[in-house]
N, C-alpha and C positions, 0 to 999 in steps of 0.2 A: 676552689672550688666556680674559680668563672674559666677553668680550664676548659674543666671538663660540661660546662653550657653549655661553650662554642664549641667542643667536640657533640652536643648532641644537636648543634643549630645544620651545623655540615652534614653534619648524618641524616639527618630528618631533611635538608635537601636535592642530598643525595638519594635518600630515599623515594623519597618525589618524583625527584625526575626518570628515575629508574621506572619507579610506576608506571610513568605518564610514557612511558616507550616503549615496556612492558605491552602496550594495547595496542602495537603496529607492529609488533616484531613479527606471526605467527601469520600476516598478509605477505610480510617479506624471502620466511624461512617456512611454510609449511610442512610439518613433519613435527612428529608422536610427542618427539622428546620435547621443540617448543611448547606444541601441546598441552605439557601440565605445569611449567611455567607462566601464559601467555592464554589471556582469553581468544575463541575463536570462536564466536559466537557473540552478539549483544543479551546475551541471559545474567540476569542480576545475580544468580549463581557467580558463572563467568566471572567478575566479575571483581567480587573478593580476591580472587587470581593478583590482581594489582596494587591493592592492600595489603595483602595475607604476605607476597612473597617478598618480597622491599621492606616490609615492618621483618620481619624473621631478619635476615640481612643487617637491619641496623642495630636491633639490638641485640644481634649475637657479636658485634661490631663493641657494642658499647661494652661489652655488660663481659666479655672475655676479658680473666683470666682474675675473676670477680668472686669475691667468696662463697658459698657454699647460700645455694637458697633466691642468690640475686635473678638471678633472671624469672624467676615465680612472677614478682607484679609485671617484667612485658607479659607476660607468657600468657596472664587472663589478658591482662589491654589490646594485645592481643581477638581473642577468644569476645574481649567483646565491640570490636572494635566492628569485628567480623557481624556480630549480632548487630547494631544501629545499622551498619553497611544493609546487609536486609532484610533490615525493618522497613530506614528509609526508603529508599530506591521499594520495596514496592507500592509504602503510602505514597509514591511519586510517582513514578512509570506506568502502576499497576490502577488502583483503587483516583487518581488523579489529575488518572490519563494522562501527567505531563511529558513533555516529548525533548525540553530546549537541556542543549550539553552543555551549557556554563552549570547548567544549577547539577547534575554529575562529574564533575567538574571542581566545585566548587563542597558538596559531600567526600569528595573522594582530600583535599587539600583538607579540612575540616578537620576528617578521622581520622587522616593519619599524624595531624598534626595535637590531636590530642590525643594521641598515640606516645607520643615521645613528652604528653603531661601527665595522663596518666599514673604509668609506675610509681612517681610521686606519695602520688592518694591508697594504691594496692602494697604500702612499700609495705605492712606489716602481713600478709597473709604468704608469704614464704616459710614464714618459724616454725609452723606446727608442717611436721614431716606426713603426716595424710593430706592436707591439702593440699601439698609440695605436688604428692607424688598422683592424685585426680587430677589439676591444673593441668603437670604434662602427658597425662595421657590424656585429659582431653586436645591439649594445641598439636598434640599428634594425629591424633584419632580427624580432626581438623585440617591437617596439612594432608593426610593423605585422601582422605571427601574429598579436596579439594586438589590435588592429583589425581584422584581415578577419578569423578566424575567429569 
């Protein structure tokens, strides 16, 4: 278990740093392909990209070669992270009129950390085939929505 924990911690750090870098990639390489993965403006929706894509890469790396259904708790966590990020960002930026970048960074790091802990909470979710299919469909839909909009 210790080896897996170290691998998970390293993946968390790498995914978090990748997301932080994605925030600035479009400014350096402005093109349509980069715009799929990197935010092009400061909208709340666009900032899902810095959370979703690195998290997706991280959990795909951690679960490669795993048993059937092992990715479902990670996918459900990704969906929860996106929902919480949108809700918390909306409350902070729109309702409270907050502008402190430190709050955005703290929220991002906390959510990324939660994303690497939540699959343990959702471990039983992937056992039923119907639920697996729905979560997979929702995750693919979320990825498509983030890429398109």
